[in-house]
Each structure stands twice: as C-alpha cells, then as structure tokens.
N, C-alpha and C positions, 0 to 999 in steps of 0.2 A: 356836233358829237356829242355822243352818249356819255356822261359823267357815271364811272363805275361805281362810285361812292353815293350816287342820287339815289333816297329812295325810291322804290317801286310804287308807283300809284295806283290804287285801286280804281275800277270803272265808277265813274259818278252815277248814281240813280237819279233819273229824272221822270217827270210827270207832265205831259203835255196835252192839253185838252183844244179839240177842236170841233167848231159846230158841225151838226151832222153825224149820221152812223155810217162809220165804214165796215164792209165786210172784212171777216178775219183774212182773207188772201192778201190784203192789202198790209199785212203785216210784214211780210218779207220786203217790201218797199221801204221800211222804215227799220231797218238792221234788226228785223225780228223782235222789236218791242211788242209788249202785250197789249192787246187792244180790249177796252171795256166800253162796250155802249152802255151810256148813263141813260137814267130815265127822263131826263131833260131833253134829250135829241141830242146830246154832244156825245164824242167819242173821248176816252183818254188813252194815251200811248203812254207806256210805263215799263221802266226797266234799265239796266246798265247801258251806259255809252263808253266807249273807251277814252274819249277824249273830245275836246270843244271842236274840233273839226267834222266830228261825226255830228254833233248837237246843231251846227250850222248846216250841214250837209242836210238833214231831215226839215229844219225850219226852210230851207231854200226849195225843197220838195214840195212843203207843204203851200208855201208861196205858188210856186208853178202849177200847182193842182187846182189853184184859185180856191184854196180850203180857207175858212175863217178862223184864224187862230184867237183863241181864248184866252190861255194863258201857259206859261211855261214855269215849272217849278223845280230846283234841285231838293230831293229828298235825303234829309240825314239820317246817316246809316248810324245803328246802335254801334259802338266800338266793342260791346260783347260779343256780336253776332259775328264780327269778321273772321 
C-alpha cells in the first residue's frame, strides 16, 4: 500500500556499458535509454529508470541476448538541476 506521506522518488540515472556496438533501434528494447557507441567498441546505455525493477529487467535482457556486460553505474544527479 502506498504511503501518502512518503516522498516522491525521482527516477535514478544509470549508465550501463556493454561490449559491442548496438544499433539505435535497440533503444526501445532498453526502456528508451540513449545508446552511445564508444570508440573502444562498446555501447553505453544511459538515462533515467523509474525503479530497480526496470534496471533488473534491462540486465536480464542483456543476459538473454548474450551480450557482455562491462559495467553498471548510478549517476549522481546535481541537486540544483532537479
């Protein structure tokens, strides 16, 4: 049950790096995260996710697609930019 007095949580910003270059069309499979193809041959998925369930869903999808996960980082938001 939702507590009406609980603070509303802002989406967390994540940066997920995987080995290999993904095409832009894959963005919709990853909750619309931005895809950046890096010079080292990896792809960075970045952007806000509503909750940990969404993060785990993306990580499971990466595993199911047999993609190699390099790193997962939560990006700290600047409180003045909220």
